[in-house]
N, C-alpha and C positions, 0 to 999 in steps of 0.2 A: 662337554657336549654329549657324552654318552648317556647321561640320565634322561635326555629328551628323545633319544633315538628309539625307533622300533625297527626290528630287522626280521626278514624272512629268508630262509634258505631251505632247500630240499636236498636231501642226501643224494650225492652223485650227479646233481644237475648244475650246469654251468651256462654262461652266456645269457644273463638276464638283460637282453639288449632292446626289447620292445615293451613299452608301457603305454597303456591307454586307460580311460575311465569308462565305467558304465554309470552314467549320472543317475539313472532311474533307480538302481539298486544300491548305490553308495558303495561300489566295489571297484577295485583296481584289477585290471586284466594284464597279465604278464606273459610275454613270450620268451621262452628260453630254448636251449637246445633240446629237441625232442619232446618238449613239454609246453603246455599251456596251463596257467594258474588263474583262479579267481580268488582274490584276497579281500578281507574286510578292511575298509579304510581306517577303522578305529585303531586296530592293533596289528594289522597285517596277518591276522590268523587265516589259515587256509580254509576256503569254502569248497573249492573243487579243484581237482587236478585231472587234466586230460593228457594222456600220452599220445605222441604223434611221431612214431619211429618210421624209418625207411624200411621197406621190405627187403628180404635177403637178395632177391633178384636185382633190385636197383642198386644195392650196395655192391654186389658182385660186379655189375657193369661199371660202377665208379672205380673199383679197385683195378679193373682191367685197363682203365685209362691212365693209370699211374698215380692215382690219388691215394692219400694216406687214410688210415682209420679215423683220424681226427677230422679230416675234411669230408669224409663220406658219412655225414650225419645230416639230420634235418634241422637247420638253423632257421628260426623264425625271423623273417625280414619284413613282413607286411602284417600289420595288426590295426585294423580300421573298424570303427563302430559306425553302423549305418542303420538308424532306427533300432529295431530289436534284433538286428543281425550283427554278427562278428565275421568280417571278411579277413582271412588270414592266409598268408603264403609262406612256404618254407623252401629252402634250397634243395632238400630231399636228395642228398648225395649227387649233386650236380644234375638233377632232373627236376627242376622246380615245379611245384604243384600248389594249388590254392583250394581252399574250401570255404563254404559259407556255413556258419553255425548260429545257433540261437544263443543270445547273451545269457539267458538264465540257466542253460545247461549246455556247456561247450561240447559235451560228448555227442549231442544230437546235431546232425548235419541236416540242413534244409534240403528238401527234395521237391519235385514237381514245380520248379520255378521256370519261368519262361526265359529269363535272362541268364541265370546262373544255375548250373547243375550241382549235384552233390560234390563233385570234385572236377576241377578243370586244370588245364595246363597253366603253369606259372610263367611260361615264356613271355617275355616283354612285360611281365608284371612283378617279377622277383628275380634277383641275380642268381646265377648258377653258383658262383663262388661266394662263400660267406665273407670273404675279405673285400669284396667289391662294394663300393658305396652306392646307395640307391635311395630313392624317395618315392612316396606314393600318397595319393589322397583319393577319396571317393566323395562325389558331390551329392547333394540332396536328391538329385534326379537319378542317381545310380551310376553315373559314368565314373570309371576308374582312370585316373591319370597317373602314370608311372614313368619314372626316369631311371633306367637301368641298362645293363648290358643284355643283349638279346641272344647271345650265343655262348657256347661252352668256353671258348677261348677268351671272351670278353673284348673282342675286337669290333663288335657291332653295337655301340651305344645308341640309345634312342630315347626320345620323349614320346610316349605312346599312350593313346586313348583306346579303351575297350569297354565292353559291357554297356549297359544303359541303352538308350534309344537312338544314339547318334552313331554314324559310321566310324569304324576304327581308322585312326590316323597315326602317322609317325613322322619323325624328322627324316630327311633324305638319308639313304644308306650310303656308307663309305664316301662321305663328302665332308672333308675337314673344315670347310667354311661353315657348315651347319654345326657340327660338334667335333672337337678335336681332342680325343683322349680325355673326356671329361671325368671329373669326380663329382657326382651329384650330392648335394648337401640337404636341401629342403624344398618344400613346395607348399603353396598357399592358394586357396580359392578366394579371390577378392574381386567382387563386382563382376564385370563382363569377362574377366581374364582369369586364367590360371597361371600363376607365377612360379618359376623354377629358379633356384639359386645353386650355382655350381662353380667349380674352377676347372680350367682347361688350358692346354697349350695355346698360347696366343698366336693365331695364324697371321695377324697383322704386324707382329713384331719381327722386323727384318734384320735384327742383329743378334744372332744366336737364338737359343731356345729359352723361353721363360713361360711362367704360368700366370694367368690373370684370373681374377674373380669376375663372375658374370651374374647379371640378372636377366633371365629370359622370360618370355610370356607368349601365350597363345590365346586366341579367342575361344570361349567355350562353345560358341555356335558355329565354329568352323566345320565345314563338311568336306573339305578338300577341293581339288580342282577337277576340271574335265579335260581329258586328253593330256593336259599338262598338269603336273603335280597331283595326279590321281592317287588317292589313299595317302596323301602327304599334306602336312600343314601348309596353309596359304597365309597364315598370320604369324608365323614364328619370327620373333625378333630377339636380339640379345644386345646387352650393353655392358660395358666394363664398370665395376664398382671400385672406387678409389678409397683406400684407407692408408694414410701415410702420415709420417711425422714431418711437418713443414720445415723448410730451410732453403738455403741457396741451392742445395741438391737434396730434394726430398728423400726421406728414408721410407721405402715402400713396404707395406705388409700386403703381399700380393695374393696369398692363398687363403681363401675363405674356408673355415673349418666347421662353423656352426652358426645358426641364426635363431632369433626369437622375435616374433611379430607381435606388436602391441596394437590391436585394432582400434582401441579407444582413441589413440593419438595418431594412428596410421604411421607408426614408426617401426622400422626394422633394425634390430641390433644384430651385428655380426661379429664373430670372433675371427680374427685374421692372424696369420703367421707370415714370417718371411719365407722365402724359397729355401729348399733344403740345403742348397749349396751356399747359403748366406749365413750371417751371424744369427744365431737363434734368438728370436724375439716374437712377442705376441702383443696384440692390441684389440680393443673393442671400439668399433665405430657404429654410429647410428645414421640411418637414412630415412628421409621423409618419402612416403609413397608418392607425394606430389612431385618430388625431385626426380624420381624414377620415371614417372609418367611424362614429365617435361622432356627428358632425354629421348624417350620413345617417340615423342612428337617432333623431334628435331631431325637434322639431316642424317643420312646414312654415310657409312664409310665403305667405299666400293673400290675394287681392284679389277680393271678391265681384263687383264690376263696375268699370267704368272710373272712376266717381266715388267709389269707396270707397278707404279707406286699406288699406295692406298690413298684415295682422295675423297673429300666430302662430296656428297651428292644430295641435291634437294629432295626432301620427302614429298612424294606425290600425294600422300594422304595425311597431312598434318591433323592433329587432334582426332586420330582414328579411334573410334569407339565400337568397333566390331559391327558396323552397319552392313546390311546385305542388299543385294540387287533384287528389286521387286518384280521384274518381268523380263521376258526375253529368254534366250537359250541358256543364259547363265543365272536363272532365277535361283534365289536362296544362297548363291555363293557370296562370299564377302566382297566388299567394295574394292579390295586390292586387285590391281591388275596382275594376272597370273605370271607373266614374264618378270614383272617387278618383284613379285613375291618369291620368285626363284633366285634372283640375284641380289636383292637388297635385304640383308639379314642383320648385319652388324651396324650399330649406331655410331656416328662419328664422335659425339660428345661423351664425356665420362660422367657417371653419377657421382656427385660430390657429397660428402657426409654433412650432417647438420652443423657441426662445428669443425673448424680446420684441424684441430688437435684431437687425437683419439681420446675417448673418455677414460680409457685405462690402458696403460702400457706396462709390459714386464719384459725385461731383457733376460737373456740366457735361459729362456723357457719357450718351448713350443706348446702353446696352450690349445690343445686339440679337443674337439668335442667328445671324442671317444677315449682319449688317453689322459685326461686331467686327473691329478691325484687329489685335488681339493677344489672347492667350489667358492667362487667369489660373488658377492652381491655388490652392485654398484648403484648408488642413488644419484640421479642426474640433477644438475642445476642448469639454469639458463646460460651460465658462463663457463661451466666445466663439470667436473664430477667429483664424487667422493667415494672412496672404497669403504663401505660400511664394515664388512667383516670378511674373513677368509676362514672357511671351515675345513679342518683336516678330518677326513672321515676315518682314517686309520693311523696307527702309530707309524713313525718314520720308517721302520724296517718291515712293515707289513702293508705298505701302500699298494693299491690296485688301480688299474685304469677305470675311469668312468665310461660306461657304455651307453647310458641313456639318462636324461634329466627330464622331469615333468613337474610342472607347478599346477596345483589345484587352487585357484584363486578363492573359491567360495569357502575353503577351509584354511587358507593361508598355510599350505603345507607343500614341501618339496619332496619329491620321490626320486630316488637315485638307483639306477641299476648298475651293478658291477659284475665281475665274472661269476661270483659264487653266491650272491645274495641281492636282495632289494632292501633299501634303507628309506625310512620315512623320517623327515626332519621338520618339526613345526617351525614356521617362520616367526611366530609370536612367542618369544622366550623372555618376557619382561621380568620375571621373577629372578633372573640371573643377576640383575643389577640391584644391589642391596642398599645403596645410598642414593640420595637425590643427585649428587654430583655425577655418579656413574651413570645414572638413568638419563639425565639430561645430556651429559657429555657423549653418550653413545650415538646420539642423533638418529636413533632407530625410529623409522616412521610408524611403527606399530606401537611404540611405547611412550609413556609419559609418567610424570610423578604425581600421584594422588595426594593432595595436601591433607585430606581428611584421614585416609587410611595410612598415610605415611609410608607408602611403598610404591614400587614401580608397577604399573598396570597397563593393560590395553584400555582404549577409550570405552569399550563395552563393559569392562570390569570396574570402571570408576564410579564413585558414588554420585558425583555431580560434575558435569562438564566444566563449569566455571571454576572448579577447584582442581583441575587437571592441567599440569604444566607440560609443555613440549616445546623444543626448539630444534628445528631441522633446517634452518637457514644457513648453517655453517657446517663445515666438515667435522667429523668426530674428533674428540680429543684423544690423542694417542698417549700411551705410556702413563695412564692414570694408575695410581697406587690402589690396589684392590686387596682388602683383607680376605683371607680364606674363610669359608663357611662350610660346616658339615652338610653332606647330603643325607638322604634318607637311609635308615638302617636296612641292611639286606635281610632276607628271611633267615630264620634259624636253620642251622645245618649241623650235622654231626662233625665233631673234630676230636682229635686224640690228645691225651695228656699223659705225663709220666710223673708220678709222685715220688720217684726215687727208688721205689721198690718194685713197682709193676705198672704197666700201661693201663689206661682206662679211656673212656669216651665221655664227651661233653656235648652240650649244645652251644654253638657259637654264632655270633653275628657281627658284622663289621659295617663301618661307614667310612666314606672317603672325604677328604678335604677338597671337595670339587664343586661346591654350590655357594659361591664360585670358588675356583682355585685361586690361591694367592698370586698376584701379579705385580711386577715392577716394585719389588721390595715390600709388598704387603705382608701382614702378619699371618703366620700359619695358625691353623685351628688349635684352640686350647680345649682339652677334654679328652675323654677316652674314645678310642676308635675301634676297640674290640670289647665285646661283652661275652662273658662265659657263664653258663648256668647249667644246673642239673648234671654235674659231673659225677660219673660213677666212682665209688670209693670202696675199696676192699677193706673188710674188717680186720682188726689185729687185736691180739690179746694184750691186756694190761699186765704188768708184772705180778707175780704171785704175792699174795699176802704172807705175812709171817705165820708160822705154825701156831695154831691155837693151843692153849693149855691142855694137858692130858685130861681125858673125860673122867678118869677116876684117880683117886690118890693111892689106891691099893689094889693090886690085881691087874688084870688085863684091861687096858683102855686104848684110846686112839686119839690122834691129833689130826687136825684138818687145816688145809690151806686152800685158797680160792683165787680165781682170776675171772675177768669178764671180757667179752668181745666188744670193747668200747674204746679201743685205742688205735684207730678210730672205730666208730660204729659203721657197719656197711650201709651204703646209701645208693639209690638209683641203680640197682642191679649189680652192685659190687658183691664180691664173694664173702661168705660168712667164714668165721674162724673154724679151723679144723683142729680137733683134739678135745680133751676134757677140760672142763672149767672148775673141777674140784678134785683134790687128791687127799687121801687119808693115810 
């Protein structure tokens, strides 16, 4: 996998937890601890770095509250693109703040704005604690919807709307029937509604404490109530999401950890885990938006008082689509009766997945959105699913938690944020498959076998569509024998050598047997894996020749013997011979 990856890391910077795209400039925007980065999508090269540290006074106040040096930093937790603006918020040493910046130059903050000033409070927009889960989105009309804790201690969670032209609204404060110690996961702007997905302690569960996954929604045109529910949502509803392994006693995956919404099919994919005191297991379930809407149109689950049972109650507004009152003293308020909106929040029915069996299940693993050490792709069928591949980003002893995942569909690329770097992985890696059997057997939706080129290619790379083979109606063939192939040569670099007498230097390059690596008993690569060139060589004398005959036969004469510096001849900077090459 390494030959296809691009990596970016900045010295001393950690927590690459927020990723978003600037589609106009073909750039990746990254939020890390105390830093913002603009990266080129081609190779993740750095375009701009903007530092965003806490000031000393704020850090001092953080320390005085008993927080550590690690906690009293500015962790970026909101990173949203809105037109040519970049709205970003950081924890700022437990004093959250937000800024609006220009996308083309993140060091420039926008001023003279009617809705947003250069710097505003991050309360109700960003968590105080970097460990608290939160989610936020900004609509095309400029309203910010955020789900986060609103106080230092994290005891006041809320779904909150601010900015834009509509009045600020929140969920009711300190009311467990609205939100009960939630962990917010994601949010989406869909039609008339803003949807929030989270997990929370189930207030309706009357036998011990357990956590359920929820889908919640509010109307975007909600302006709150009058006298009753002022500054509070009048359209907030929530429903339980069910992801379970069927059986006589279903095995439940109750805790939602991450989601992915596919708008083309109106499908929401969720990663679920078991409760922390249960057997460790994870699963992926999918939900139709229509199924979620159907539950919201159904009856409510209502408890008259704390000693009463939770019972179904007919929905006074079935098929509610955020209609408003046209006239009278309640003009522009939503059609929901305010007393009903105050007490009817939880839906009676449960949102069921598309298929009864999870698409993917893994035991003995808690597959969390922020702590997964590898990434799995799942290709879905009408009757089930197939695991296409599992990518290990790091060697077994150097694994890191994944903090963010982002797919750019137009480029078919996956971007991964971990603690100390950002990684780009192309999803189209057809050249990995060297034979027709491996190419077709992989069932990769991006790849097929080109009969003319006799290699595995994408459809765009093929010579003729009619000569391009692909079969994705079955699951991938596992344990296929793959012979190893050499990857590209590395660049030339200096290396040392020892010729027995003294050390010298050479130019060396290497290549690995990783394109592809041998699998399932496949043959290893044949050929050289290391090339050496231009080695320095010190010169050495040849043996002395024999003494020549005397120069005279009578009287004083002389004899000569010689040697040359050619045993070996010095090369590439090697030392020349020291001494005389002639004696008389």
